[in-house]
MIGU-638268 format. One record per residue (C-alpha): residue in three letters; z, y negated, x negated. Coordinates in nm, 2 decimals, decimal comma. Layout:
<sites>
SITE  residuo       w       v       u
SITE      ala       Z       Y       X
...
</sites>
This chain:
<sites>
SITE  residuo       w       v       u
SITE      met   -0,01   -0,01   -0,03
SITE      lys   -0,13   -0,34   -0,14
SITE      leu   -0,13   -0,69   -0,10
SITE      leu   -0,33   -0,91   -0,25
SITE      met   -0,29   -1,32   -0,30
SITE      gly   -0,56   -1,54   -0,47
SITE      ala   -0,93   -1,62   -0,45
SITE      gly   -1,12   -1,54   -0,18
SITE      ser   -0,84   -1,35    0,02
SITE      phe   -0,77   -1,45    0,37
SITE      leu   -0,42   -1,56    0,43
SITE      lys   -0,25   -1,79    0,68
SITE      trp   -0,16   -2,17    0,56
SITE      phe    0,18   -2,23    0,63
SITE      tyr    0,35   -2,55    0,48
SITE      ser    0,66   -2,70    0,41
SITE      leu    0,79   -3,02    0,40
SITE      lys    1,10   -2,91    0,21
SITE      val    0,95   -2,80   -0,14
SITE      ala    1,25   -2,87   -0,41
SITE      pro    1,10   -2,91   -0,78
SITE      arg    0,93   -2,58   -0,99
SITE      ile    1,13   -2,41   -1,17
SITE      lys    1,11   -2,52   -1,57
SITE      thr    0,94   -2,26   -1,76
SITE      ser    0,78   -2,50   -2,01
SITE      thr    0,92   -2,31   -2,28
SITE      val    0,68   -2,02   -2,19
SITE      lys    0,38   -2,24   -2,26
SITE      ala    0,42   -2,17   -2,66
SITE      ala    0,10   -2,10   -2,82
SITE      ile    0,05   -1,75   -2,75
SITE      gln   -0,16   -1,57   -3,03
SITE      leu   -0,42   -1,31   -2,97
SITE      tyr   -0,34   -1,03   -3,22
SITE      pro   -0,26   -0,66   -3,20
SITE      glu    0,03   -0,58   -3,12
SITE      glu    0,24   -0,24   -3,07
SITE      leu    0,44   -0,19   -2,72
SITE      gln    0,78   -0,37   -2,73
SITE      leu    1,13   -0,27   -2,53
SITE      thr    1,41   -0,42   -2,53
SITE      lys    1,68   -0,34   -2,23
SITE      leu    1,94   -0,60   -2,13
SITE      pro    2,32   -0,55   -2,12
SITE      asn    2,27   -0,61   -1,73
SITE      gly    2,03   -0,31   -1,74
SITE      leu    1,70   -0,52   -1,68
SITE      val    1,41   -0,34   -1,91
SITE      ile    1,15   -0,57   -2,09
SITE      val    0,86   -0,39   -2,19
SITE      ser    0,56   -0,63   -2,33
SITE      met    0,20   -0,54   -2,55
SITE      glu   -0,04   -0,85   -2,66
SITE      asn   -0,35   -0,75   -2,50
SITE      ser   -0,45   -0,84   -2,18
SITE      ser   -0,28   -1,13   -1,95
SITE      arg   -0,07   -0,93   -1,68
SITE      ile    0,27   -1,01   -1,60
SITE      gly    0,46   -0,79   -1,31
SITE      leu    0,82   -0,73   -1,18
SITE      phe    0,87   -0,33   -1,11
SITE      ile    1,17   -0,30   -0,85
SITE      lys    1,33    0,04   -0,78
SITE      ala    1,28   -0,11   -0,38
SITE      gly    1,04    0,13   -0,22
SITE      ser    1,05    0,33    0,10
SITE      arg    1,27    0,57   -0,02
SITE      tyr    1,57    0,34   -0,04
SITE      glu    1,54    0,28    0,34
SITE      asp    1,72    0,47    0,59
SITE      ala    1,75    0,49    0,99
SITE      thr    1,90    0,15    1,04
SITE      asn    1,62   -0,03    0,80
SITE      phe    1,27    0,20    0,82
SITE      gly    1,00   -0,03    0,75
SITE      thr    1,16   -0,29    0,55
SITE      ser    0,97   -0,24    0,25
SITE      his    0,65   -0,33    0,41
SITE      leu    0,73   -0,63    0,56
SITE      leu    0,85   -0,71    0,23
SITE      cys    0,52   -0,70    0,09
SITE      leu    0,34   -0,85    0,34
SITE      ala    0,61   -1,14    0,38
SITE      ser    0,59   -1,23   -0,02
SITE      asn    0,36   -1,51    0,02
SITE      leu    0,58   -1,67    0,27
SITE      thr    0,82   -2,01    0,16
SITE      thr    1,06   -1,95   -0,11
SITE      lys    1,31   -2,17   -0,16
SITE      arg    1,17   -2,39   -0,44
SITE      ala    0,79   -2,35   -0,28
SITE      ser    0,64   -2,38    0,01
SITE      ser    0,37   -2,07    0,07
SITE      phe    0,07   -2,30    0,11
SITE      lys    0,20   -2,39   -0,24
SITE      ile    0,23   -2,09   -0,38
SITE      thr   -0,08   -1,94   -0,24
SITE      arg   -0,33   -2,23   -0,32
SITE      gly   -0,16   -2,32   -0,65
SITE      thr   -0,24   -1,92   -0,73
SITE      glu   -0,58   -1,97   -0,63
SITE      ala   -0,70   -2,32   -0,83
SITE      val   -0,57   -2,16   -1,22
SITE      gly   -0,82   -1,83   -1,06
SITE      gly   -0,48   -1,63   -1,09
SITE      lys   -0,41   -1,36   -0,85
SITE      leu   -0,03   -1,22   -0,74
SITE      ser   -0,08   -0,85   -0,59
SITE      val    0,25   -0,67   -0,47
SITE      thr    0,23   -0,32   -0,43
SITE      gly    0,46   -0,09   -0,24
SITE      thr    0,53    0,29   -0,33
SITE      arg    0,77    0,51   -0,17
SITE      glu    1,00    0,48   -0,51
SITE      asn    0,92    0,10   -0,63
SITE      met    0,80   -0,27   -0,51
SITE      ala    0,57   -0,40   -0,80
SITE      tyr    0,51   -0,75   -0,78
SITE      thr    0,26   -0,86   -1,05
SITE      ala    0,07   -1,17   -1,18
SITE      asp   -0,26   -1,15   -1,33
SITE      tyr   -0,35   -1,51   -1,50
SITE      leu   -0,55   -1,72   -1,77
SITE      his   -0,32   -1,77   -2,11
SITE      asp   -0,30   -2,12   -2,02
SITE      asp   -0,16   -2,05   -1,70
SITE      ile    0,11   -1,81   -1,78
SITE      asp    0,36   -2,10   -1,67
SITE      ile    0,24   -2,11   -1,34
SITE      leu    0,19   -1,76   -1,23
SITE      met    0,54   -1,72   -1,34
SITE      glu    0,69   -1,99   -1,14
SITE      phe    0,52   -1,80   -0,84
SITE      leu    0,65   -1,46   -0,92
SITE      leu    0,98   -1,59   -0,98
SITE      asn    0,97   -1,76   -0,65
SITE      val    0,88   -1,44   -0,45
SITE      thr    1,11   -1,21   -0,64
SITE      thr    1,38   -1,47   -0,64
SITE      ala    1,44   -1,71   -0,38
SITE      pro    1,25   -1,58   -0,02
SITE      glu    1,39   -1,79    0,26
SITE      phe    1,26   -1,53    0,52
SITE      arg    1,22   -1,83    0,78
SITE      his    1,22   -1,66    1,13
SITE      trp    0,89   -1,83    1,29
SITE      glu    0,72   -1,72    0,94
SITE      val    0,84   -1,37    0,94
SITE      ala    0,77   -1,34    1,35
SITE      asp    0,42   -1,47    1,25
SITE      leu    0,35   -1,10    0,99
SITE      gln    0,54   -0,85    1,28
SITE      ser    0,17   -0,80    1,41
SITE      gln    0,02   -0,74    1,08
SITE      leu    0,26   -0,46    1,07
SITE      lys    0,03   -0,25    1,27
SITE      ile   -0,31   -0,41    1,16
SITE      asp   -0,21   -0,27    0,78
SITE      lys   -0,13    0,06    0,91
SITE      glu   -0,42    0,09    1,13
SITE      ile   -0,64    0,00    0,85
SITE      ala   -0,48    0,22    0,60
SITE      phe   -0,50    0,57    0,85
SITE      gln   -0,88    0,45    0,85
SITE      asn   -0,86    0,70    0,56
SITE      pro   -0,78    1,05    0,68
SITE      glu   -0,68    1,13    0,36
SITE      thr   -0,35    0,90    0,39
SITE      gly   -0,21    1,06    0,67
SITE      val   -0,24    1,35    0,49
SITE      ile   -0,02    1,19    0,20
SITE      glu    0,25    1,07    0,47
SITE      asn    0,24    1,40    0,66
SITE      leu    0,27    1,56    0,31
SITE      his    0,62    1,41    0,26
SITE      val    0,72    1,45    0,55
SITE      val    0,66    1,80    0,60
SITE      thr    0,82    1,85    0,21
SITE      tyr    1,12    1,63    0,26
SITE      trp    1,44    1,60    0,43
SITE      asn    1,52    1,32    0,36
SITE      ala    1,45    0,97    0,13
SITE      leu    1,08    1,09   -0,01
SITE      ser    0,99    1,18    0,40
SITE      asn    1,02    0,80    0,46
SITE      ser    0,67    0,62    0,56
SITE      leu    0,53    0,37    0,31
SITE      tyr    0,46    0,20    0,63
SITE      cys    0,64    0,02    0,92
SITE      pro    0,69    0,35    1,23
SITE      asp    0,59    0,13    1,56
SITE      tyr    0,90    0,14    1,71
SITE      lys    1,04   -0,12    1,45
SITE      val    0,75   -0,36    1,47
SITE      gly    0,91   -0,73    1,62
SITE      lys    1,29   -0,58    1,54
SITE      ile    1,31   -0,70    1,17
SITE      thr    1,50   -0,96    1,09
SITE      pro    1,50   -1,18    0,85
SITE      glu    1,86   -1,14    0,80
SITE      glu    1,79   -0,74    0,75
SITE      leu    1,49   -0,84    0,48
SITE      his    1,77   -1,04    0,29
SITE      tyr    2,05   -0,76    0,33
SITE      tyr    1,78   -0,53    0,16
SITE      ile    1,68   -0,82   -0,11
SITE      gln    2,06   -0,84   -0,19
SITE      asn    2,15   -0,46   -0,23
SITE      asn    1,80   -0,35   -0,37
SITE      phe    1,68   -0,63   -0,61
SITE      thr    1,93   -0,62   -0,86
SITE      ser    1,89   -0,65   -1,27
SITE      ala    1,98   -0,28   -1,33
SITE      arg    1,71   -0,23   -1,08
SITE      met    1,42   -0,39   -1,25
SITE      ala    1,21   -0,38   -1,51
SITE      leu    0,95   -0,70   -1,64
SITE      val    0,65   -0,57   -1,81
SITE      gly    0,41   -0,80   -1,94
SITE      ile    0,07   -0,72   -2,12
SITE      gly   -0,12   -1,00   -2,30
SITE      val    0,22   -1,20   -2,33
SITE      gly    0,42   -1,21   -2,67
SITE      his    0,74   -1,01   -2,62
SITE      thr    0,94   -1,33   -2,66
SITE      ile    0,81   -1,48   -2,34
SITE      pro    0,92   -1,16   -2,09
SITE      lys    1,24   -1,19   -2,25
SITE      gln    1,37   -1,57   -2,22
SITE      val    1,21   -1,52   -1,87
SITE      ala    1,43   -1,22   -1,80
SITE      lys    1,75   -1,36   -1,90
SITE      gln    1,72   -1,71   -1,79
SITE      phe    1,60   -1,62   -1,45
SITE      leu    1,61   -1,24   -1,29
SITE      asn    2,03   -1,28   -1,43
SITE      met    2,10   -1,32   -1,07
SITE      arg    2,26   -1,01   -0,94
SITE      gly    2,43   -0,77   -1,14
SITE      gly    2,53   -0,42   -1,05
SITE      pro    2,30   -0,09   -0,99
SITE      gly    2,27   -0,23   -0,61
SITE      met    2,29    0,07   -0,35
SITE      ser    2,24    0,38   -0,45
SITE      gly    1,97    0,59   -0,28
SITE      ala    2,01    0,99   -0,18
SITE      lys    1,85    1,23   -0,42
SITE      ala    1,53    1,41   -0,23
SITE      gln    1,60    1,71   -0,08
SITE      tyr    1,33    1,97   -0,05
SITE      asn    1,24    2,12    0,27
SITE      gly    0,89    2,27    0,26
SITE      gly    0,70    2,43    0,61
SITE      glu    0,37    2,25    0,75
SITE      ile    0,27    2,06    1,03
SITE      arg   -0,05    1,97    1,16
SITE      val   -0,26    1,70    1,34
SITE      gln   -0,50    1,81    1,64
SITE      asn   -0,76    1,56    1,65
SITE      gly   -1,15    1,55    1,74
SITE      asp   -1,25    1,50    1,40
SITE      ser   -1,53    1,72    1,24
SITE      leu   -1,35    1,77    0,93
SITE      val   -1,07    1,92    0,79
SITE      his   -0,87    1,73    0,61
SITE      ala   -0,56    1,94    0,41
SITE      ala   -0,27    1,98    0,20
SITE      asn   -0,14    2,24    0,06
SITE      ala    0,22    2,19   -0,14
SITE      phe    0,28    2,53   -0,30
SITE      ser   -0,06    2,54   -0,46
SITE      ile   -0,07    2,55   -0,91
SITE      leu   -0,08    2,24   -1,13
SITE      gln   -0,31    2,00   -1,09
SITE      his   -0,51    1,99   -1,41
SITE      val   -0,48    2,38   -1,44
SITE      leu   -0,65    2,37   -1,11
SITE      gly   -0,93    2,06   -1,18
SITE      ala   -0,80    1,72   -1,07
SITE      gly   -1,17    1,63   -0,86
SITE      pro   -1,52    1,59   -1,04
SITE      his   -1,61    1,48   -1,38
SITE      val   -1,94    1,28   -1,27
SITE      lys   -2,04    1,03   -0,97
SITE      arg   -2,21    1,27   -0,77
SITE      gly   -2,15    1,61   -0,73
SITE      ser   -1,93    1,87   -0,73
SITE      asn   -1,65    1,99   -1,02
SITE      val   -1,87    2,35   -1,07
SITE      thr   -1,62    2,42   -1,36
SITE      ser   -1,31    2,34   -1,14
SITE      leu   -1,10    2,70   -1,04
SITE      leu   -1,05    2,53   -0,75
SITE      cys   -1,41    2,48   -0,66
SITE      gln   -1,48    2,84   -0,78
SITE      ala   -1,24    3,00   -0,55
SITE      val   -1,35    2,80   -0,18
SITE      ala   -1,70    2,84   -0,30
SITE      lys   -1,65    3,18   -0,26
SITE      gly   -1,48    3,20    0,10
SITE      thr   -1,75    2,95    0,24
SITE      asn   -2,08    2,87    0,27
SITE      gln   -2,00    2,52    0,42
SITE      pro   -1,99    2,19    0,25
SITE      phe   -1,66    2,15    0,13
SITE      asp   -1,39    1,88   -0,14
SITE      val   -1,12    2,04   -0,32
SITE      ser   -0,88    1,90   -0,55
SITE      ala   -0,52    1,91   -0,67
SITE      phe   -0,34    1,61   -0,60
SITE      asn    0,03    1,54   -0,80
SITE      ala    0,29    1,31   -0,68
SITE      asn    0,61    1,24   -0,98
SITE      tyr    0,92    1,08   -0,88
SITE      ser    1,26    1,00   -1,05
SITE      asp    1,38    1,32   -0,86
SITE      ser    1,11    1,50   -0,73
SITE      arg    0,80    1,62   -0,82
SITE      leu    0,46    1,73   -0,61
SITE      trp    0,16    1,88   -0,66
SITE      asp   -0,09    1,96   -0,36
SITE      leu   -0,40    2,09   -0,31
SITE      cys   -0,63    1,91   -0,10
SITE      tyr   -0,92    2,08    0,07
SITE      ile   -1,19    1,87    0,30
SITE      ser   -1,47    2,14    0,47
SITE      gly   -1,75    2,06    0,67
SITE      cys   -1,62    2,28    0,98
SITE      ser   -1,36    2,23    1,19
SITE      cys   -1,20    2,52    1,21
SITE      trp   -1,09    2,76    0,93
</sites>
């Protein structure tokens, strides 16, 4: 699940008269030398991890705040947080963030997974202070004004409907539901019964309990290690502690079938052999991967057109190896 903000994006413009002074990041604008640099890693006393490498121009804040940390009281919160990342903050209006990002040809993106939320900024070297300011705004100082959050509620359904136009999305979502009892069974998308019911207070509560220093990693590519290290110490040392502990994933296993009128069968098997042993899919743009053990095995059992590959999902306390199969017939 990903939300992009930047040049060419289609977003509603919001304007706020109450815009606080921008964050002073003048020290970030120090001369940046373009030279090869080894991967550097620092862990601050508060638990926040900083990784950087001088290569291209991107910086991202990764937070252990994915959907697995939701419970029955706040399902869909992480989904709404992704959509709310361009709303007014305490230091800048939504209008300022969006137009300011586009003005320098930058891009802010938010990606949500079951494990993490990733706030990423792409920029030109001379504009690092501008994009860094906006990245810090949306992660450390959101306001979640009631009328802005209310306008996003309908977008939750649209976002979900667009995602599920791809049949594989439904397969992977159902695979997690049937494989796990808890935590990782939580969907990436807000359930329909929660649309319109997630309040700004719930968003603030989720951030207070999950956006803590010990749950964050600031990663920079194309930026010297001293810059993200200084930013982390100055601006990301706002909440200490490990935050709310998440439940350990409990494996369940089983089977779930969704009946529909499609002409194709989409299936995932959670008990297949390792992905790359079986074959991860075609290695050319068009054509089947005839060297794959999966393709060879399926080809012996059917004359129908098919596509088959292995799927792998890794989590901090669990791993999912799956067989994904698409057949040209409507029955097995």
